[in-house]
C-alpha positions in Angstrom: -29.8 -1.7 0.2 -28.7 0.4 -2.7 -30.6 0.2 -6.0 -27.7 -1.7 -7.6 -27.1 -4.1 -4.7 -27.7 -7.7 -5.7 -29.9 -9.9 -3.4 -28.1 -12.4 -1.2 -29.6 -15.4 -2.9 -27.5 -17.0 -5.7 -29.0 -16.1 -9.2 -30.4 -19.0 -11.1 -28.7 -18.3 -14.4 -25.5 -16.6 -13.3 -24.7 -13.0 -13.3 -21.8 -10.9 -14.6 -20.6 -7.6 -13.1 -18.4 -5.5 -15.4 -16.3 -3.6 -12.9 -14.0 -0.6 -13.4 -10.9 -1.0 -11.2 -9.7 2.5 -11.8 -6.3 3.7 -13.2 -4.1 2.0 -10.6 -4.5 3.4 -7.1 -6.4 0.7 -5.1 -8.0 3.5 -3.0 -10.0 4.6 -6.1 -12.2 1.5 -6.1 -15.8 2.5 -5.4 -17.8 1.2 -2.5 -20.1 -0.6 -5.0 -17.0 -2.3 -6.5 -15.8 -3.5 -3.1 -19.3 -4.9 -2.5 -19.4 -6.7 -5.8 -16.0 -8.2 -5.3 -17.0 -9.5 -1.9 -20.0 -11.3 -3.4 -18.2 -12.8 -6.4 -17.8 -16.5 -7.0 -15.4 -16.0 -9.9 -13.1 -13.0 -10.6 -11.8 -12.5 -14.2 -9.2 -9.8 -14.5 -6.2 -8.7 -16.5 -2.9 -9.1 -14.5 -2.4 -5.4 -14.2 -5.7 -5.1 -12.4 -5.5 -8.2 -10.3 -3.5 -6.7 -7.4 -6.0 -3.8 -7.1 -9.1 -6.0 -6.8 -8.1 -9.4 -5.4 -7.7 -8.1 -1.8 -11.5 -7.5 -1.7 -12.4 -11.0 -3.0 -13.6 -13.6 -0.6 -10.9 -15.5 1.3 -9.8 -18.8 0.0 -9.8 -18.1 -3.7 -7.1 -19.6 -5.9 -5.3 -17.8 -8.8 -4.9 -19.5 -12.1 -3.0 -17.6 -14.8 -4.1 -18.2 -18.4 -1.7 -18.8 -21.3 -1.6 -17.1 -24.6 -3.5 -13.9 -25.5 -6.8 -12.8 -26.9 -7.2 -11.1 -30.3 -8.7 -7.6 -30.1 -11.1 -7.5 -33.0 -11.2 -3.7 -33.2 -7.4 -3.1 -33.5 -5.9 -6.5 -34.3 -3.5 -6.0 -31.3 -3.0 -8.6 -28.6 -5.2 -7.9 -25.6 -3.9 -8.4 -22.1 -3.7 -11.9 -20.8 -6.5 -12.7 -18.3 -6.3 -14.2 -14.9 -9.2 -16.2 -13.3 -9.7 -16.2 -9.5 -12.2 -18.9 -8.8 -13.2 -20.0 -5.3 -15.7 -22.7 -6.3 -14.4 -24.5 -9.4 -11.1 -25.6 -10.9 -12.5 -26.0 -14.4 -13.0 -22.3 -15.0 -9.3 -21.6 -14.3 -8.1 -23.8 -17.2 -5.8 -22.2 -19.7 -7.7 -20.1 -22.2 -5.2 -19.6 -25.0 -7.7 -19.7 -27.8 -10.8 -18.2 -26.2 -11.8 -14.6 -26.2 -12.7 -12.8 -23.0 -16.4 -12.8 -23.6 -16.4 -16.6 -24.0 -14.4 -17.0 -20.7 -16.8 -14.7 -18.8 -19.9 -16.5 -20.0 -18.4 -19.9 -19.3 -17.7 -18.8 -15.8 -21.3 -17.5 -15.4 -22.8 -20.9 -16.2 -24.2 -22.8 -13.2 -25.5 -19.8 -11.4 -22.2 -18.3 -10.3 -21.6 -14.6 -9.9 -18.8 -13.4 -12.1 -16.9 -10.1 -11.7 -15.1 -9.0 -14.9 -12.6 -6.4 -13.7 -11.1 -4.0 -16.2 -8.7 -1.1 -15.9 -10.2 2.3 -15.6 -13.8 2.6 -16.5 -15.7 -0.2 -18.5 -17.4 2.4 -20.7 -14.4 4.6 -21.6 -11.1 2.7 -21.2 -11.8 -0.7 -22.6 -13.7 -2.7 -25.2 -16.0 -4.2 -22.5 -19.0 -3.2 -24.5 -18.3 -6.1 -26.9 -18.4 -8.5 -23.9 -21.6 -7.0 -22.6 -23.2 -7.5 -26.0 -22.1 -11.2 -26.0 -23.7 -11.6 -22.6 -26.9 -10.0 -23.8 -27.0 -12.2 -26.8 -26.5 -15.3 -24.6 -29.2 -14.2 -22.2 -26.7 -13.8 -19.3 -27.8 -10.9 -17.0 -25.1 -8.3 -16.3 -24.6 -5.0 -14.6 -21.9 -2.3 -14.9 -20.0 -0.7 -11.9 -18.3 2.4 -13.3 -14.7 3.1 -12.2 -12.5 6.2 -12.3 -11.4 6.5 -15.9 -7.7 6.9 -16.6 -8.4 9.9 -18.8 -9.8 11.8 -15.8 -8.1 10.2 -12.8 -4.6 10.5 -14.1 -4.7 14.2 -14.9 -6.2 14.8 -11.4 -3.2 13.0 -9.8 -0.8 14.9 -12.0 -2.2 18.2 -10.9 -3.7 19.1 -14.3 -7.3 20.2 -14.1 -9.2 19.6 -17.3 -11.6 22.6 -16.7 -11.5 25.7 -14.6 -13.9 28.6 -13.8 -13.7 29.8 -17.4 -14.8 26.4 -18.6 -13.5 24.7 -21.7 -14.4 21.9 -24.2 -12.7 18.7 -23.2 -12.0 16.2 -26.0 -10.8 12.6 -25.4 -8.7 10.9 -28.0 -7.4 7.4 -28.2 -4.3 7.8 -30.4 -4.2 4.1 -31.2 -7.5 4.2 -33.1 -8.0 8.0 -33.9 -8.9 8.7 -37.5 -7.6 11.6 -39.6 -11.0 13.3 -39.1 -10.6 13.0 -35.3 -7.2 14.7 -35.4 -8.6 17.5 -37.6 -11.5 18.2 -35.3 -9.4 18.3 -32.1 -6.7 20.3 -33.9 -9.2 23.0 -34.9 -10.5 23.2 -31.3 -8.9 25.4 -28.6 -10.3 23.2 -25.8 -8.4 20.7 -23.7 -7.4 17.5 -25.4 -6.8 14.3 -23.3 -4.8 11.8 -25.4 -4.5 8.1 -24.4 -1.4 6.7 -26.1 1.9 4.9 -25.5 5.1 6.6 -24.3 6.9 6.1 -27.6 3.9 7.4 -29.5 3.6 10.7 -27.7 5.7 12.7 -30.2 3.7 11.3 -33.1 0.4 12.4 -31.4 1.9 15.9 -30.7 2.9 16.1 -34.4 -0.7 15.1 -35.5 -2.1 17.9 -33.4 0.3 20.5 -34.8 -0.4 19.4 -38.3 -4.1 19.7 -37.6 -3.7 23.4 -36.5 -2.6 23.4 -32.8 0.3 25.9 -32.1 3.6 24.2 -31.4 3.9 26.3 -28.1 0.7 24.8 -26.7 1.4 23.4 -23.2 1.4 19.6 -22.9 1.9 17.2 -20.0 2.7 13.5 -20.2 2.0 11.1 -17.3 3.1 7.5 -17.1 2.0 5.0 -14.4 -0.7 7.5 -13.3 -2.2 7.3 -9.7 0.5 4.9 -8.6 3.7 5.6 -6.7 5.6 5.0 -10.0 3.8 8.0 -11.5 6.0 10.5 -13.4 4.9 13.6 -15.3 6.8 15.7 -17.8 5.7 19.2 -18.8 6.6 20.6 -22.2 4.9 21.9 -25.3 3.7 20.1 -28.5 6.8 21.3 -30.2 9.3 20.3 -27.4 7.9 17.1 -25.9 10.1 14.8 -28.0 13.2 16.6 -26.9 12.0 16.8 -23.3 11.6 13.0 -23.2 14.9 12.5 -24.8 16.7 14.8 -22.4 15.1 13.0 -19.5 16.5 9.8 -20.9 13.0 8.4 -21.0 13.2 7.6 -24.7 14.4 5.6 -26.5 13.5 2.8 -24.1 12.4 -0.8 -24.2 9.5 0.3 -22.0 8.3 2.7 -24.7 5.1 0.8 -25.1 3.8 1.8 -21.6 0.5 3.6 -21.7 0.4 7.3 -20.9 -2.1 10.1 -20.5 -1.2 13.3 -22.3 -3.1 16.6 -21.7 -2.8 19.4 -24.2 -4.0 22.9 -23.5 -3.4 25.9 -21.3 -4.6 24.1 -18.2 -1.6 21.8 -18.4 1.0 24.7 -18.3 4.0 24.0 -16.1 3.4 27.1 -14.0 0.0 25.8 -13.0 1.3 22.3 -12.3 3.9 23.6 -9.9 1.1 24.7 -7.7 -1.3 21.8 -8.2 1.0 18.8 -8.3 -0.2 17.4 -5.0 0.6 13.7 -5.6 4.1 13.6 -6.9 5.2 16.3 -4.4 4.5 14.1 -1.3 7.5 14.0 1.0 8.4 10.4 0.3 6.9 10.0 -3.1 8.0 6.7 -4.7 10.5 5.9 -1.9 10.8 2.2 -1.3 11.0 2.0 2.5 12.1 -1.1 4.4 10.2 -1.8 7.5 11.8 -4.6 9.5 8.7 -5.8 11.2 5.9 -8.3 10.5 2.9 -7.2 8.5 0.8 -7.3 11.7 3.2 -5.2 13.6 3.8 -2.8 10.7 0.2 -2.3 9.5 -0.4 1.2 10.9 3.2 2.3 10.2 3.0 1.1 6.6 -0.3 3.0 6.2 1.3 6.1 7.5 4.2 5.7 5.1 1.8 5.3 2.2 0.1 8.5 3.1 3.5 10.2 2.5 3.8 8.6 -0.9 6.2 5.8 0.1 6.1 2.1 -0.8 6.6 0.1 2.4 8.2 -3.3 2.2 7.8 -5.3 5.4 10.6 -7.8 6.3 10.3 -9.6 9.6 13.5 -9.8 11.5 12.2 -11.8 14.4 9.9 -14.8 14.7 7.8 -15.5 17.8 7.7 -19.0 19.3 6.0 -20.4 22.4 8.0 -20.6 25.6 10.1 -23.7 26.1 8.3 -24.5 29.3 4.6 -23.5 29.1 3.7 -24.4 32.8 4.5 -20.9 34.1 2.2 -19.3 31.5 -0.5 -21.8 32.2 -0.4 -21.1 36.0 -0.6 -17.4 35.4 -3.6 -17.6 33.1 -5.4 -19.8 35.6 -4.5 -17.1 38.2 -6.4 -14.5 36.1 -9.5 -16.6 36.4 -9.2 -17.3 40.1 -8.5 -13.7 41.1 -4.8 -13.8 41.8 -4.1 -10.5 40.1 -5.1 -6.8 40.4 -3.4 -5.8 37.1 -2.3 -7.4 33.9 0.2 -5.3 31.8 0.8 -5.9 28.1 4.0 -4.5 26.7 3.6 -5.7 23.1 1.1 -6.9 20.5 2.8 -10.3 20.7 2.0 -10.5 24.4 -1.6 -9.9 23.7 -1.5 -12.6 21.0 0.2 -15.1 23.4 -2.4 -14.6 26.1 -5.3 -14.7 23.6 -4.0 -18.0 22.2 -3.8 -19.4 25.7 -7.3 -18.2 26.4 -8.6 -19.9 23.3 -6.8 -23.1 24.3 -8.7 -23.1 27.6 -12.0 -22.0 26.0 -11.9 -18.6 27.6 -12.7 -15.2 26.1 -12.4 -11.5 27.0 -14.9 -12.0 29.9 -12.1 -13.6 31.9 -10.7 -10.1 32.4 -13.7 -9.0 34.4 -12.6 -7.3 37.6 -8.9 -7.0 36.5 -7.3 -3.7 35.5 -5.6 -3.9 32.1 -2.6 -1.8 31.0 -1.1 -1.4 27.5 2.3 0.1 26.8 1.1 2.0 23.7 -1.5 2.6 21.0 -0.8 -0.5 18.9 -0.9 -2.8 21.9 -4.1 -1.1 23.0 -5.6 -1.6 19.6 -4.8 -5.4 19.7 -6.6 -5.6 23.1 -9.6 -3.8 21.8 -9.7 -6.2 18.9 -9.7 -9.0 21.5 -12.7 -7.3 23.2 -10.8 -5.7 26.1 -10.6 -1.9 26.6 -7.4 -1.1 28.5 -7.7 0.9 31.7 -4.2 2.5 31.4 -2.3 3.6 28.3 0.7 6.0 28.8 -0.3 9.6 28.3 3.2 10.5 27.3 6.0 8.3 26.0 4.8 5.0 24.7 7.3 2.8 26.5 7.9 0.9 29.7 9.1 4.2 31.3 6.0 6.0 30.0 3.8 3.4 31.5 5.5 3.7 34.9 5.0 7.4 34.8 1.2 6.9 34.9 1.1 3.7 37.0 -0.5 4.2 40.4 1.4 3.1 43.5 0.0 0.2 45.5 -2.5 1.3 48.1 -3.7 -1.4 50.5 -6.9 0.5 51.1 -8.0 0.7 47.5 -6.2 -2.3 46.0 -7.4 -5.6 47.6 -4.6 -7.5 45.7 -1.0 -6.4 45.3 0.0 -8.6 42.4 0.6 -7.7 38.7 0.7 -10.3 35.8 3.3 -9.3 33.3 3.4 -11.6 30.2 6.5 -10.7 28.2 9.2 -11.8 25.8 12.1 -13.9 27.0 14.5 -11.0 26.2 12.5 -8.2 27.8 14.4 -5.6 29.9 13.8 -5.3 33.6 12.8 -1.6 33.6 9.1 -2.2 34.1 9.5 -5.0 36.7 11.9 -2.8 38.8 9.6 0.2 38.6 6.5 -1.7 39.6 8.3 -3.2 42.6 9.4 0.3 43.6 5.8 1.4 43.5 4.9 -1.4 46.0 3.6 -4.1 43.6 4.4 -7.8 43.5 5.1 -8.9 39.9 4.7 -12.2 38.2 7.1 -11.7 35.3 6.1 -14.5 33.0 7.7 -15.6 29.7 4.7 -15.6 27.3 6.7 -16.1 24.1 10.2 -16.4 22.8 11.8 -14.2 20.1 14.1 -15.8 17.7 15.9 -14.5 14.6 13.6 -14.8 11.6 14.6 -16.7 8.4 16.4 -14.7 5.8 14.2 -12.8 3.3 14.1 -13.8 -0.4 17.3 -13.4 -2.3 15.8 -10.5 -4.3 15.2 -8.6 -1.1 18.6 -9.3 0.3 20.2 -8.0 -2.9 18.1 -4.9 -2.8 19.2 -4.2 0.8 22.9 -4.6 0.1 22.7 -3.1 -3.4 20.9 0.2 -2.7 17.5 -0.8 -3.9 15.8 0.6 -0.9 15.6 4.4 -0.3 15.2 4.2 3.5 15.1 1.7 6.3 13.3 2.3 9.6 14.9 0.7 12.7 12.5 0.5 15.6 14.8 -1.2 18.1 18.4 -2.3 18.5 17.3 -5.9 17.9 15.9 -5.0 14.5 19.3 -3.6 13.5 21.2 -6.6 14.7 18.7 -9.1 13.2 18.4 -7.4 9.8 22.1 -7.2 9.3 22.3 -10.8 10.5 19.7 -12.2 8.1 20.1 -9.9 5.1 23.3 -7.9 5.3 24.1 -4.3 5.9 22.1 -1.7 4.0 23.9 0.2 1.2 25.4 3.5 2.0 22.9 5.4 -0.3 20.0 4.1 1.9 18.6 6.6 4.4 18.9 5.1 8.0 16.1 6.2 10.4 16.2 5.1 14.0 13.6 5.3 16.8 15.9 6.6 19.5 19.6 7.1 20.7 20.1 3.4 21.8 19.0 2.1 18.4 21.1 4.8 16.6 24.1 3.7 18.6 23.6 0.1 17.6 23.3 1.1 14.0 26.5 3.0 14.2 28.2 0.1 15.8 27.3 -1.9 12.7 28.9 0.7 10.5 25.7 2.5 9.4 25.3 6.2 9.1 22.2 7.5 10.9 20.4 10.2 8.9 17.1 10.5 10.8 16.2 10.0 14.5 12.7 10.3 15.9 12.2 13.1 18.4 10.5 10.7 20.8 10.4 6.8 20.8 7.4 6.3 18.7 7.1 4.5 15.4 4.7 7.1 14.1 7.1 10.0 15.2 9.8 8.1 13.4 7.8 8.0 10.2 7.0 11.7 10.6 10.7 12.5 11.0 11.5 10.5 7.8 8.8 12.5 6.0 10.3 15.8 7.3 13.7 14.6 6.0 12.2 13.9 2.6 10.6 17.3 2.5 13.9 19.1 3.3 15.7 17.0 0.7 13.1 17.8 -2.0 13.1 21.5 -1.2 16.9 21.7 -1.3 16.9 20.0 -4.8 14.3 22.4 -6.1 16.0 25.5 -4.8 19.3 24.3 -6.4 17.5 23.7 -9.7 18.3 20.0 -9.5 15.8 17.2 -10.4 14.1 15.6 -7.4 15.4 12.1 -7.1 15.1 9.3 -4.6 18.1 8.2 -2.6 18.3 4.9 -4.5 18.6 6.9 -7.8 21.9 8.5 -6.7 25.1 7.4 -8.4 26.3 4.2 -6.7 29.3 5.0 -4.4 28.7 8.7 -4.3 30.0 10.3 -1.1 27.3 11.9 1.1 27.5 14.2 4.0 26.1 13.0 7.3 22.9 14.8 8.3 20.6 14.0 11.2 17.1 15.2 11.7 
């Protein structure tokens, strides 16, 4: 147990953990933060932090948004509204229009509950959490602090702007909203790096303060908005040109001018250095909104891969899975597994694993029922579902992850070594006959059983349908012909600015039959190869823009209706 780990027993007088949620990227939460969230009875957080931390809270919590705002004593400004996640009580989640955050936190701590107060960035640098800590101390409520990645250090790191290098330098942190004239004078007289926390529409004023205080107008400056998220955007300029740079980029004037930004002033923020160090915004699919027409369970690893390329995956199920109309065939086959009717069972999808697992649970069986039976999986995802069930497959294709690839490695029936010649094949009602025909050709008898039915899913929300048809998505990944037909059927045809990526020739043909232009095709029928191909397409597109001296934009940022040449990767 780490020195900061709380004991498992519930504290007698309650306990508060002030937790830094970091600047925006959920991956920047510390291990200690995840541990504290998992032990919390009550979670108090600002709305902009809630999505980062709530996934680590215990299951079954409810979310109750508060009304009104809290007065910030130090600045007089309205502090962010709070949200309470409370898995044990409904009284804590009542509207808190007139109460300050400290009162809300201490009320939640009464009765021996563990409260996590999550704040943006780091509690000691980015917020006024110290006032809440003092209130807890005055009330005798024990508390601890879990530091987080501060915005002032995390955002420059994601923007490719190191604050120090081998030569070293003083680093000064300034909050422009509360900085005094003396503060500006001190940082203006310094030649060190200055990190300024401010708002987008106040950047030019902060730059002017530094110039007035003695900084040269040609001192490099970077400005980053939405740092560490896939909405991050950074502009490089100088103290003297930043106002014109933001105007030319059509960033200002804007109704969003109040958004917080981190500005870095000093030679280490020079554009030439950033061109080499900007690792985050230069990801191949940075900021791309990618439609994945699969369920969250099916798309989990694919979505993770897309996120590693900087994309924002959006899963939209195009099919729904239902039990077979007549369950007797499936029931007989499962009983046959137990009585030794089969030598092999072959799983061709995650849904097939799920269907068999549910039938096992219905009969009170578990993975031990597979003892003595060889198990095959059509690919890595199906194999992972089996392993989660407690079954390690004996056969996974060494090459193509498909029915054809499975047949390439499947052994022919040998009456000497195989005491039973029968294979159980639980599948969808619309599955092709490729695997059945191939197994029969290898000498096996096949019980081809409908384990589940696939039906067209319900249409996605109107907002999603409008984004699909209106060009709100940068790309869509089609992993089968049925996903093409079903997506068009339930949501409409993707806009012509959307990049269409298909897993193989058959899927591409179906897309073209529906009037879609295919831009990307996987080199082999694998969802991960498809994502790789889309990333390669994004890299080529980005490189071409930079070589032409054009700004790097996402496909959805193109002028609506612009004609585009057909390109296939």
